[in-house]
C-alpha positions, 0 to 999 in steps of 0.5 A: 522525490521531485515535485512532479513525481510527488504530485503523481504519487498523491494523485495515485493515492487519492484515486486508490482511496476512492476506488477502495472505499467507494467502488470496491467496498460496496461491490464486494459483500465480504468483510475483506476488500482488496487494499488498493492503497496498500498495494500502491504504497508498496509499488511506490516503495519498490520503485522509489526506495524506503524514504519515498515508500514510507512517505507514500505510506504515511500519506496514503494511510492518513487518507484512508484513516479519514475516509468514511466509514473510518471506524478506527483511531486516526493514525493506525493505517498511517503507521501500518502503511508507512512501515509497509512502504518502508519495507518494500523500499528496502527490497533490492531494486538493482535486479530486473523486476519480475512478476514473481519478485513483485508478488513475493514483495507484495505478499510479505509487505502486505502481511506486515502492514495488515498485521501491524494494523490488526495488532494496533487495534488489539493493543488499543482495545478496539471492540470485537477485534481479537488476534484469532479473528484477524488472522484468517482475514489477513490471509484472505486480504494478502491473497487479494493484494497479491492478485491486485499487485500483479497489475498495479505494481507494473502500472505504477512503475511505468507511471513513475518512470514516465513522470521522471525520465532518466537524465540526458547526458550532455557532451 
């Protein structure tokens, strides 16, 4: 990833953390908040490939792990988002992007990322977390993420293309 594109991705991730933690969390009264950071990570993976998706997921997850009010062990979001970004990057990017394929990719990878986060919490003995209680929350969060992804994925794709345009052919 070029320096200009990497700086853009870090800026997008920092902005997503701020929106998710400071704007959406206080406004939405339910326990489930749209995962803006996860959707940005998935979009980076879709547009840039598995390596860049995993790195974006690791950085975005660490940012979310240390953002207040973090009430979990450090590294759980980093692991979950790195895996989600990697999986999103493995989707065939040779075909023309469509809202249907983007939505399906966001749904599948968001489910995997959220399930990994919940499973690590259960395995590490986080108080009050059970798999039975986590499944409905994961389902609602995936719906939120797909709706959010329909706007975020095309926007991130456009920004990443502008940050690193195709090379010019010289004769």
